[in-house]
N, C-alpha and C positions, 0 to 999 in steps of 0.2 A: 141594375148596375150600381156599384158603390160610387158615390161622389166623394171627393176629398173632404168637402165640408161636412158631410154626414159622419165620416170616420172621426174627424177632429172633434165634432160636437159630442159624440158618444164617449170618446176618451176623456174629453174635458169634463163631462158629467161624472164619470167614474173617479177621476182625480179629485174633483170637488168633494165627493163623498168620503174619499180616503182622508183628505185634509180635515174635513169636519170631524171624522171619527178620531183622528189623532189628537185634535184639539180637545175633544170631550174626554178622551182617555187621560190626557195630561192633567186635566182638572181632578179626575178621580184619583189618580196616583199621587198628586200633590196633597190631596185631602188625607190620603193614607199616611203621609209623612207628618203632617201638622196635627192630626187628630189621634194618632196611635196611643197617646197616653191617657185619653179620656176613658173613664170607667166603662167597661163593656164594649169598647170599640171593636168592630169587626171589619178588617180590611176588605175592600172591594176592588174589582177590576171590570173593565168592559169585556164582553165575551169575544175574545180575539179570534178563536177558531170559527165561531159562528159567523162573525163578520167576514172573515177571509173566505169562508165557504160561499157566502152570498155574493161576494165580489167575483169569485171564480165562476160561479154559475151565471152571473150577468155577462161576463166576458165570453163564456162558452155560447150563450144565447146570441151574443153579438156576432160571433164567428159563424154560427149557423144561419142567422136570419137578418143580420145587419141592423139589429136593434138591441138596446139594453133592456133587460127585464129583471127588475129587482123583486125578489120574493121575500115575504115576511117570514120570520122564524119566531121561536119562543120569546126572545128578548129584543128583537128588532122589528119595527114596523115602518115600512117605507110609505111615503106620501107622494101623490102626484105633484109635480112641480119641483122635485129635487130634495125635499126634506126627509128626515127620518127620525124616529124616536128609538132610543136604545136604553135599556135598563141595565145598570150595573149589577153584577152578581157577586156574592160573597167569594172571597179568595181564600179557600181552605188552606192551601199551602202557606200563604203569607200569614194567615192567622196562627197556624201551628208554629211557624218560625218566630212570630212575635211573642208567643208564650214561652218559647225556649231561649231565644237570644235576640234581644232588641237590636244590637249592633248589626247582626246578619240580616235582620228584617229590614233595617234602614238601607243597608247595602243593596238588598234585592229591589227595594222600591226605586232607588237611584238608578240601578241598572235598567229597570223597566222604563223609567223616564228617559234615559239616554237612548235606548232602542226606539222608543216612541218618537223622540225628537228626530232621530235619523230618518225614520219612515216619513215623518211630516216633511222634512227638508227635501227628501227625494221626490215625494209627490208634488211639492210646491215647485221644485225645479223642472220636473216633467211638465207641469201645467204651464209654467212660464215658456218653456220650449214649444208646447202645443199652441199657445196663444201667438207666439212669434210666427210659427208656420201658418196659422190661420190668417194672420194679418198679411203675410207675404202672399198667400194664396188669394186673398180678397183683393189685394192691390194688383196682382197679376191679372185677375178676372176683369177688374175695372179698366185696366189698360187695354185689354183685348176689345172691350166694347166701345 
């Protein structure tokens, strides 16, 4: 039987990973803006689809077995205890755009940063809401005892 506490902890862990991902991606995208004029610079990004797929698989496993299971992939390695390593990948589309039109390249990077910031804020707000629910649940359990 699922307990409220287990569900909250699993969702909390997932949200922490999403926030960590968006913070790391912000750093990569920011570097794309500041370093684009360096000789031979190749824009990078974090593998969005790969990360999203891993999070979707973890949620599916949670639905099936009431546990989160994070599986490694080519560019992402998960660690016990909540951490993970993720390697940036070359962004061929951005690189092509940089060679053709710097203004459009910078607009693309800013657009990606804006989208990433929105994802970070959504995850942070959901985490705040989860923590409030967890606190309310914990207080309710303590009053019952």
